[in-house]
Kinemage of the C-alpha trace (Angstrom):
@kinemage 1
@onewidth
@group {chain A} dominant
@subgroup {mainchain}
@vectorlist {calphas} color= white
{ca met a 1} P 83.673 136.251 78.241
{ca tyr a 2} L 83.442 138.230 81.495
{ca lys a 3} L 79.651 138.273 81.267
{ca ile a 4} L 79.592 134.482 81.100
{ca leu a 5} L 81.708 134.184 84.278
{ca leu a 6} L 79.874 136.956 86.123
{ca leu a 7} L 76.418 135.452 85.681
{ca pro a 8} L 77.134 132.189 87.658
{ca leu a 9} L 78.900 134.205 90.369
{ca cys a 10} L 75.832 136.436 90.840
{ca phe a 11} L 73.624 133.348 91.019
{ca ile a 12} L 75.851 131.801 93.730
{ca leu a 13} L 75.866 135.032 95.782
{ca phe a 14} L 72.099 135.375 95.514
{ca gln a 15} L 71.520 131.766 96.582
{ca gly a 16} L 73.842 132.212 99.605
{ca asn a 17} L 71.724 135.113 100.831
{ca ala a 18} L 68.392 133.419 100.110
{ca gln a 19} L 68.427 131.335 103.313
{ca thr a 20} L 65.301 131.695 105.368
{ca phe a 21} L 64.909 131.607 109.116
{ca pro a 22} L 63.158 128.589 110.657
{ca asp a 23} L 59.712 129.011 112.174
{ca leu a 24} L 59.493 130.066 115.808
{ca asp a 25} L 59.850 127.089 118.150
{ca lys a 26} L 56.695 126.414 120.168
{ca ser a 27} L 58.701 125.500 123.296
{ca val a 28} L 60.794 128.482 124.309
{ca leu a 29} L 64.397 127.839 125.368
{ca asp a 30} L 65.086 129.228 128.846
{ca gln a 31} L 67.677 129.157 131.621
{ca ala a 32} L 67.303 129.005 135.389
{ca tyr a 33} L 70.132 130.197 137.644
{ca tyr a 34} L 71.206 129.818 141.234
{ca pro a 35} L 71.441 132.397 142.682
{ca asn a 36} L 68.314 133.409 140.811
{ca asn a 37} L 69.513 136.564 139.016
{ca ser a 38} L 73.225 135.809 139.026
{ca ala a 39} L 73.593 136.247 135.266
{ca his a 40} L 72.392 139.845 135.592
{ca asp a 41} L 73.462 140.832 139.117
{ca leu a 42} L 77.179 140.209 138.579
{ca thr a 43} L 77.272 143.147 136.165
{ca phe a 44} L 76.178 145.601 138.844
{ca thr a 45} L 78.253 144.461 141.828
{ca lys a 46} L 81.171 146.573 142.999
{ca thr a 47} L 83.042 144.704 145.731
{ca ile a 48} L 84.690 141.273 145.726
{ca asp a 49} L 82.292 140.081 148.447
{ca glu a 50} L 79.269 141.221 146.443
{ca lys a 51} L 80.618 139.428 143.341
{ca ala a 52} L 81.249 136.206 145.308
{ca ala a 53} L 77.668 136.273 146.642
{ca val a 54} L 76.097 136.491 143.174
{ca leu a 55} L 78.402 134.251 141.129
{ca thr a 56} L 76.418 131.595 139.283
{ca lys a 57} L 76.665 128.253 141.079
{ca ile a 58} L 74.138 126.253 138.991
{ca lys a 59} L 72.538 126.880 135.584
{ca val a 60} L 69.785 124.793 133.956
{ca thr a 61} L 69.076 125.162 130.219
{ca tyr a 62} L 65.719 123.742 129.101
{ca ser a 63} L 62.803 124.209 126.709
{ca arg a 64} L 59.422 125.187 128.170
{ca pro a 65} L 56.485 123.229 126.701
{ca leu a 66} L 52.947 124.508 127.294
{ca ala a 67} L 50.097 122.539 128.869
{ca lys a 68} L 47.486 123.900 126.388
{ca gly a 69} L 44.615 122.278 128.302
{ca arg a 70} L 46.127 118.803 127.982
{ca lys a 71} L 46.428 116.349 130.870
{ca val a 72} L 50.170 116.577 131.404
{ca phe a 73} L 51.253 113.960 133.935
{ca gly a 74} L 50.182 110.398 133.297
{ca glu a 75} L 49.270 111.127 129.646
{ca leu a 76} L 51.483 113.666 127.826
{ca val a 77} L 54.359 112.830 130.193
{ca lys a 78} L 54.074 109.137 130.975
{ca tyr a 79} L 54.536 107.831 134.511
{ca asn a 80} L 57.536 105.577 135.200
{ca glu a 81} L 59.268 106.569 131.932
{ca pro a 82} L 62.351 108.791 131.524
{ca trp a 83} L 61.368 112.342 130.565
{ca arg a 84} L 63.760 115.004 129.249
{ca leu a 85} L 62.388 117.510 131.785
{ca gly a 86} L 61.301 119.873 129.062
{ca ala a 87} L 60.911 119.709 125.307
{ca asn a 88} L 63.206 119.413 122.312
{ca glu a 89} L 66.938 119.197 123.127
{ca thr a 90} L 68.287 117.428 126.189
{ca thr a 91} L 67.873 119.531 129.331
{ca glu a 92} L 71.323 120.437 130.653
{ca val a 93} L 72.591 121.451 134.079
{ca thr a 94} L 75.930 123.147 134.651
{ca phe a 95} L 77.503 122.995 138.104
{ca tyr a 96} L 80.249 125.590 138.617
{ca ser a 97} L 81.647 123.703 141.611
{ca ser a 98} L 81.216 120.210 143.033
{ca val a 99} L 77.757 119.228 144.297
{ca lys a 100} L 76.120 116.328 146.072
{ca ile a 101} L 72.897 114.893 144.651
{ca gly a 102} L 71.414 112.019 146.594
{ca glu a 103} L 74.421 110.016 147.737
{ca asn a 104} L 76.658 110.967 144.805
{ca ile a 105} L 79.210 113.745 144.389
{ca leu a 106} L 79.522 115.356 140.958
{ca phe a 107} L 82.416 117.574 139.902
{ca ala a 108} L 81.958 120.928 138.200
{ca gly a 109} L 80.765 120.449 134.625
{ca thr a 110} L 77.751 120.172 132.345
{ca tyr a 111} L 75.453 117.154 132.521
{ca ala a 112} L 72.076 116.014 131.211
{ca leu a 113} L 69.170 116.426 133.601
{ca tyr a 114} L 66.043 114.290 133.328
{ca cys a 115} L 63.234 112.867 135.473
{ca val a 116} L 61.244 109.731 135.947
{ca pro a 117} L 57.882 111.018 137.207
{ca glu a 118} L 55.453 108.876 139.154
{ca lys a 119} L 52.086 109.887 140.560
{ca asp a 120} L 53.367 110.744 144.059
{ca thr a 121} L 57.146 111.067 143.642
{ca trp a 122} L 59.682 111.966 140.967
{ca ser a 123} L 63.279 110.880 140.528
{ca leu a 124} L 65.682 113.560 139.295
{ca lys a 125} L 68.567 111.977 137.400
{ca ile a 126} L 71.942 113.184 136.175
{ca his a 127} L 73.493 111.652 133.045
{ca pro a 128} L 76.773 112.360 131.208
{ca thr a 129} L 75.244 112.528 127.683
{ca ile a 130} L 74.629 116.109 126.539
{ca asn a 131} L 73.897 117.797 123.196
{ca gly a 132} L 71.153 115.372 122.222
{ca trp a 133} L 67.451 115.360 121.541
{ca gly a 134} L 65.598 114.396 124.696
{ca val a 135} L 66.761 111.166 126.340
{ca tyr a 136} L 66.388 108.900 123.311
{ca asn a 137} L 70.095 108.075 122.967
{ca phe a 138} L 70.808 107.527 126.692
{ca asp a 139} L 72.350 104.394 128.124
{ca phe a 140} L 70.530 104.618 131.460
{ca ser a 141} L 73.080 102.337 133.129
{ca lys a 142} L 75.497 105.313 132.947
{ca glu a 143} L 73.382 107.472 135.291
{ca leu a 144} L 75.663 109.486 137.610
{ca ala a 145} L 73.300 110.577 140.392
{ca ser a 146} L 69.663 110.403 141.419
{ca val a 147} L 67.417 111.891 144.098
{ca asn a 148} L 63.699 111.416 144.815
{ca ala a 149} L 61.215 114.051 145.952
{ca pro a 150} L 57.469 114.071 146.631
{ca val a 151} L 54.996 115.701 144.245
{ca ser a 152} L 53.035 118.692 145.570
{ca thr a 153} L 49.886 120.253 144.122
{ca ser a 154} L 49.929 123.842 142.895
{ca ser a 155} L 47.008 126.117 143.765
{ca glu a 156} L 47.209 127.590 140.246
{ca thr a 157} L 47.834 126.004 136.863
{ca ile a 158} L 51.420 126.447 135.657
{ca glu a 159} L 50.927 126.765 131.884
{ca ala a 160} L 54.599 126.555 130.825
{ca leu a 161} L 57.049 124.129 132.393
{ca ser a 162} L 59.057 126.216 134.858
{ca ile a 163} L 62.287 125.689 136.766
{ca val a 164} L 63.626 127.880 139.561
{ca met a 165} L 66.274 127.378 142.242
{ca tyr a 166} L 66.476 128.835 145.735
{ca lys a 167} L 68.252 128.277 149.026
{ca ala a 168} L 66.397 126.147 151.577
{ca glu a 169} L 66.503 126.761 155.319
{ca asn a 170} L 69.020 123.924 155.799
{ca gly a 171} L 71.446 125.528 153.323
{ca thr a 172} L 70.833 123.198 150.401
{ca val a 173} L 69.669 124.495 147.036
{ca leu a 174} L 66.206 123.372 145.988
{ca leu a 175} L 65.645 122.892 142.275
{ca lys a 176} L 61.891 123.433 141.881
{ca val a 177} L 60.141 122.093 138.776
{ca gly a 178} L 56.504 123.001 138.131
{ca trp a 179} L 54.040 122.314 135.347
{ca asp a 180} L 50.252 122.058 135.124
{ca lys a 181} L 49.055 121.471 138.726
{ca ser a 182} L 52.220 119.751 140.003
{ca phe a 183} L 55.566 120.806 141.377
{ca val a 184} L 58.551 119.013 142.892
{ca glu a 185} L 61.563 120.343 144.838
{ca phe a 186} L 64.848 118.447 144.568
{ca pro a 187} L 67.704 119.087 147.055
{ca ile a 188} L 71.207 119.811 145.766
{ca thr a 189} L 74.087 120.351 148.181
{ca leu a 190} L 76.838 122.746 147.092
{ca leu a 191} L 80.279 121.539 148.198
């Protein structure tokens, strides 16, 4: 009798442990911080002033697609169409305090970040819908903020989509997005 009950139990336990890991994603998930190394630097600071200087103010979570010799802008990423600003899941931005983007003020929180690229200028857009796949489920009429910036040409090819943030001379934070031979710098004002 016990053997009959034990056999199905062993089968259930074996099946529970037989799960396999998914294949490696081709577009690596990454995060960009402002200040740049704030996620790491906070660990090594000693004084309150040092900690305040390196506290994370903005974090962007995105997947980094590769150019792989393809023509990126105008073909892979279509002009005048909303683009998730990465690959796979919706790109997300977390503001740890209020910010001003364009003419709009956003409170601390996590939002979707996407772009509408054009040949000479891009529009960076903030949307309330997070935890999705790209921008496919967005109601674009619910956009919260937008800012335009000119496209610049990179002297070197940027193989993987890259995002970095740094402080500009006027005190704003510039969110710099680069891929292939193009890059754009969007101003964000910390409040």
